[in-house]
DSSP file (Angstrom, degrees, kcal/mol; ACC not computed):
  #  RESIDUE AA STRUCTURE BP1 BP2  ACC     N-H-->O    O-->H-N    N-H-->O    O-->H-N    TCO  KAPPA ALPHA  PHI   PSI    X-CA   Y-CA   Z-CA
    1    1 A X              0   0    0      0, 0.0     2,-0.3     0, 0.0     0, 0.0   0.000 360.0 360.0 360.0 135.6   92.0   62.1   68.4
    2    2 A X        -     0   0    0      2,-0.0     2,-0.4     0, 0.0     0, 0.0  -0.724 360.0-162.2 -96.9 144.4   93.5   65.0   66.4
    3    3 A X        -     0   0    0     -2,-0.3     2,-0.4     7,-0.0     0, 0.0  -0.992   5.3-158.8-125.0 130.7   95.8   64.5   63.5
    4    4 A X        -     0   0    0     -2,-0.4     3,-0.1     1,-0.1     4,-0.0  -0.873  14.9-150.6-111.7 143.0   97.9   67.3   62.2
    5    5 A X  S    S+     0   0    0     -2,-0.4     2,-0.3     1,-0.1    -1,-0.1   0.718  80.7   2.2 -81.7 -22.7   99.4   67.5   58.7
    6    6 A X  S  > S-     0   0    0      1,-0.1     4,-1.8     0, 0.0    -1,-0.1  -0.952  76.3-100.5-154.4 170.4  102.4   69.5   59.8
    7    7 A X  H  > S+     0   0    0     -2,-0.3     4,-2.7     1,-0.2     5,-0.2   0.846 120.9  60.1 -65.3 -33.0  104.2   70.9   62.9
    8    8 A X  H  > S+     0   0    0      1,-0.2     4,-1.8     2,-0.2    -1,-0.2   0.914 104.6  48.2 -61.0 -43.2  102.7   74.3   61.9
    9    9 A X  H  >>S+     0   0    0      2,-0.2     4,-1.3     1,-0.2     5,-0.8   0.891 110.7  52.4 -62.8 -39.5   99.2   72.9   62.2
   10   10 A X  H ><5S+     0   0    0     -4,-1.8     3,-0.5     1,-0.2    -2,-0.2   0.947 111.7  44.0 -61.1 -49.1  100.1   71.4   65.6
   11   11 A X  H 3<5S+     0   0    0     -4,-2.7    -1,-0.2     1,-0.2    -2,-0.2   0.773 110.7  55.7 -70.2 -25.1  101.4   74.7   66.9
   12   12 A X  H ><>S-     0   0    0     -4,-1.8     5,-1.1    -5,-0.2     3,-1.1   0.744  91.9-153.7 -75.8 -24.5   98.4   76.6   65.4
   13   13 A X  G X<5 -     0   0    0     -4,-1.3     3,-1.6    -3,-0.5    -3,-0.1   0.860  63.4 -58.7  52.9  43.8   96.0   74.2   67.4
   14   14 A X  G 3 <S-     0   0    0     -5,-0.8    -1,-0.3     1,-0.3    -4,-0.1   0.805 106.1 -47.9  62.1  30.1   93.2   74.6   64.9
   15   15 A X  G < 5S+     0   0    0     -3,-1.1    -1,-0.3    -6,-0.2     3,-0.2   0.374 127.6  92.7  92.7  -4.0   93.0   78.3   65.4
   16   16 A X  T <>5 +     0   0    0     -3,-1.6     4,-2.7    -4,-0.3     5,-0.2   0.037  43.7 122.4-106.7  24.5   93.1   78.2   69.2
   17   17 A X  H  ><S+     0   0    0     -5,-1.1     4,-2.9     1,-0.2     5,-0.4   0.887  70.9  51.6 -58.1 -45.1   96.8   78.5   69.6
   18   18 A X  H  > S+     0   0    0     -3,-0.2     4,-2.4     1,-0.2     5,-0.3   0.951 114.8  42.2 -60.1 -49.5   96.8   81.7   71.8
   19   19 A X  H  > S+     0   0    0      2,-0.2     4,-2.2     3,-0.2    -2,-0.2   0.930 118.5  45.3 -62.6 -46.8   94.3   80.1   74.3
   20   20 A X  H  X S+     0   0    0     -4,-2.7     4,-2.4     2,-0.2    -2,-0.2   0.952 119.1  38.7 -64.7 -51.7   96.1   76.7   74.3
   21   21 A X  H  X S+     0   0    0     -4,-2.9     4,-2.6    -5,-0.2    -1,-0.2   0.844 115.9  52.0 -73.7 -32.9   99.7   77.9   74.6
   22   22 A X  H  X S+     0   0    0     -4,-2.4     4,-2.7    -5,-0.4     5,-0.2   0.928 112.6  46.3 -65.4 -43.6   98.8   80.8   77.0
   23   23 A X  H  X S+     0   0    0     -4,-2.2     4,-2.4    -5,-0.3    -2,-0.2   0.913 113.4  49.1 -63.6 -43.0   97.0   78.3   79.2
   24   24 A X  H  X S+     0   0    0     -4,-2.4     4,-2.4    -5,-0.2    -2,-0.2   0.935 114.0  45.5 -61.4 -47.2   99.9   75.8   79.0
   25   25 A X  H  X S+     0   0    0     -4,-2.6     4,-2.5     2,-0.2    -2,-0.2   0.901 112.7  49.8 -64.8 -42.2  102.4   78.5   79.8
   26   26 A X  H  X S+     0   0    0     -4,-2.7     4,-2.3     2,-0.2    -1,-0.2   0.903 111.5  49.3 -64.5 -41.0  100.4   80.0   82.7
   27   27 A X  H  X S+     0   0    0     -4,-2.4     4,-2.3    -5,-0.2    -2,-0.2   0.928 111.5  48.8 -63.1 -45.2  100.0   76.5   84.2
   28   28 A X  H  X S+     0   0    0     -4,-2.4     4,-2.4     1,-0.2    -2,-0.2   0.906 111.0  50.9 -61.5 -41.6  103.7   75.8   83.9
   29   29 A X  H  X S+     0   0    0     -4,-2.5     4,-2.6     1,-0.2    -1,-0.2   0.904 109.9  49.8 -62.7 -41.7  104.5   79.1   85.5
   30   30 A X  H  X S+     0   0    0     -4,-2.3     4,-2.5     2,-0.2    -2,-0.2   0.895 111.0  49.1 -64.9 -39.9  102.1   78.4   88.4
   31   31 A X  H  X S+     0   0    0     -4,-2.3     4,-2.2     2,-0.2    -2,-0.2   0.926 112.7  47.4 -65.7 -44.0  103.7   75.0   89.0
   32   32 A X  H  X S+     0   0    0     -4,-2.4     4,-2.2     1,-0.2    -2,-0.2   0.921 112.9  49.1 -62.6 -44.2  107.2   76.4   88.9
   33   33 A X  H  X S+     0   0    0     -4,-2.6     4,-2.9     1,-0.2    -2,-0.2   0.902 109.8  51.9 -62.4 -41.4  106.2   79.2   91.3
   34   34 A X  H  X S+     0   0    0     -4,-2.5     4,-2.6     2,-0.2    -1,-0.2   0.904 109.4  49.0 -63.7 -41.6  104.5   76.7   93.7
   35   35 A X  H  X S+     0   0    0     -4,-2.2     4,-2.1     2,-0.2    -1,-0.2   0.922 113.2  47.8 -62.9 -43.8  107.6   74.5   93.8
   36   36 A X  H  X S+     0   0    0     -4,-2.2     4,-2.2     2,-0.2    -2,-0.2   0.935 112.7  48.2 -61.3 -47.3  109.7   77.6   94.6
   37   37 A X  H  X S+     0   0    0     -4,-2.9     4,-2.6     1,-0.2    -2,-0.2   0.888 110.3  51.8 -63.9 -39.9  107.3   78.8   97.3
   38   38 A X  H  X S+     0   0    0     -4,-2.6     4,-2.4     2,-0.2    -1,-0.2   0.910 109.5  49.6 -62.9 -41.9  107.2   75.4   98.9
   39   39 A X  H  X S+     0   0    0     -4,-2.1     4,-2.4     2,-0.2    -2,-0.2   0.902 111.6  49.1 -63.7 -40.7  111.0   75.3   99.0
   40   40 A X  H  X S+     0   0    0     -4,-2.2     4,-2.6     2,-0.2    -2,-0.2   0.930 111.8  48.0 -64.5 -44.9  111.1   78.7  100.6
   41   41 A X  H  X S+     0   0    0     -4,-2.6     4,-2.5     2,-0.2    -2,-0.2   0.890 112.2  49.8 -64.1 -38.5  108.5   77.9  103.2
   42   42 A X  H  X S+     0   0    0     -4,-2.4     4,-2.6     2,-0.2     5,-0.2   0.927 111.3  48.9 -64.2 -44.7  110.4   74.6  104.1
   43   43 A X  H  X S+     0   0    0     -4,-2.4     4,-2.2     1,-0.2    -2,-0.2   0.919 112.9  47.4 -60.7 -44.6  113.6   76.5  104.4
   44   44 A X  H  X S+     0   0    0     -4,-2.6     4,-2.4     1,-0.2    -1,-0.2   0.899 112.2  49.6 -64.9 -40.5  112.0   79.1  106.6
   45   45 A X  H  X S+     0   0    0     -4,-2.5     4,-2.5     2,-0.2    -2,-0.2   0.895 110.9  49.4 -66.1 -40.0  110.3   76.4  108.8
   46   46 A X  H  X S+     0   0    0     -4,-2.6     4,-2.1     2,-0.2    -1,-0.2   0.902 111.3  49.7 -65.8 -40.3  113.6   74.5  109.2
   47   47 A X  H  X S+     0   0    0     -4,-2.2     4,-2.1    -5,-0.2    -2,-0.2   0.923 111.8  48.1 -63.3 -43.9  115.4   77.7  110.2
   48   48 A X  H  X S+     0   0    0     -4,-2.4     4,-2.4     1,-0.2    -2,-0.2   0.898 109.9  52.4 -63.1 -41.0  112.7   78.5  112.7
   49   49 A X  H  X S+     0   0    0     -4,-2.5     4,-1.9     1,-0.2    -1,-0.2   0.889 109.0  50.3 -63.2 -38.8  112.8   75.0  114.1
   50   50 A X  H  X S+     0   0    0     -4,-2.1     4,-1.3     2,-0.2    -1,-0.2   0.905 110.7  49.3 -65.5 -40.6  116.6   75.3  114.6
   51   51 A X  H  X S+     0   0    0     -4,-2.1     4,-0.7     1,-0.2     3,-0.2   0.908 112.9  46.6 -65.1 -41.0  116.2   78.6  116.4
   52   52 A X  H  < S+     0   0    0     -4,-2.4     3,-0.4     1,-0.2    -1,-0.2   0.821 108.6  55.9 -70.6 -30.7  113.5   77.2  118.7
   53   53 A X  H  < S+     0   0    0     -4,-1.9    -1,-0.2     1,-0.2    -2,-0.2   0.779 101.1  58.9 -72.0 -26.1  115.6   74.1  119.4
   54   54 A X  H  <        0   0    0     -4,-1.3    -1,-0.2     1,-0.2    -2,-0.2   0.745 360.0 360.0 -74.7 -23.4  118.5   76.3  120.6
   55   55 A X     <        0   0    0     -4,-0.7    -1,-0.2    -3,-0.4    -2,-0.2   0.480 360.0 360.0 -76.1 360.0  116.4   77.9  123.3
């Protein structure tokens, strides 16, 4: 378990701040993108199903 003396130490992550925060940000971006892409694919599939049901 890590203990930090200040918020500055926490954000510095023991000298690995760039790697830690870049990885965290990239992961968050990928999750957000995946949710967006899933919603788009669902919307497109529902639209296609409606078009096929009309025929």
